[in-house]
C-alpha positions, 0 to 999 in steps of 0.5 A: 097848569094852565096858562092863568096860574103861568101868568099868576106865577111869573107876575109874582115872582117879577120884581116890582118896578115903581111907578113913574120911576126914573133911572136917570137922577141928576143929583141936586147940587150942594152949594154953599157960600165960602167968602165972596164965592158959591161953592159947588161941593159935588160937582164932580159927582155931578159930571160923572153922572152926566158924563159930560167934560167938567169944562164944559158944564162950567163954561155953559154955568159962567154963561147961564149964571153971568159970573166967572167959574173954575174948577179947585184942585178937590173937582169942586166948582167955584163961582164968583158971587152968591147963588142960591141952591135953586138958581144952580139947580135951575141952571143945571136943569137948563144944561141937561135939557140942552146938552144930556137929554135926547130930544126924540126920546127922552133918554140921557144915553147921549153923547157930544160928538163933532159933526162938520165943525158943530157940536152935536148930541147923539142918542146912544139909544134911538141914533138920533142926531140933534144940535145944541146950542153953542156955548 
């Protein structure tokens, strides 16, 4: 068997990888109105997927949405006021850009660390250390 035959055989046996597929997908927020509050039903699975503390994400969203919020006993985030799914999704996208995705390599494999009294974003993929906005 020559090189071209071996290459063709290897390509035939390798799994197909979707073009432009991204292994990191942030779940879309599932929000609904409940009285004068907006309830984010899948908040718990979202902060788990982002590997961030729920309180950190809620503090950011309170600031971004300009409202008060709390996490209820079922792990859902409750925001005072009427917020459409699109607005919550935009705020979540901003959070991911600022506090999850590495600014150097684009990897989501990051964690928030304290460095000299400042919160920094440390990338486990490339080792970059970058500043994040204050909350």
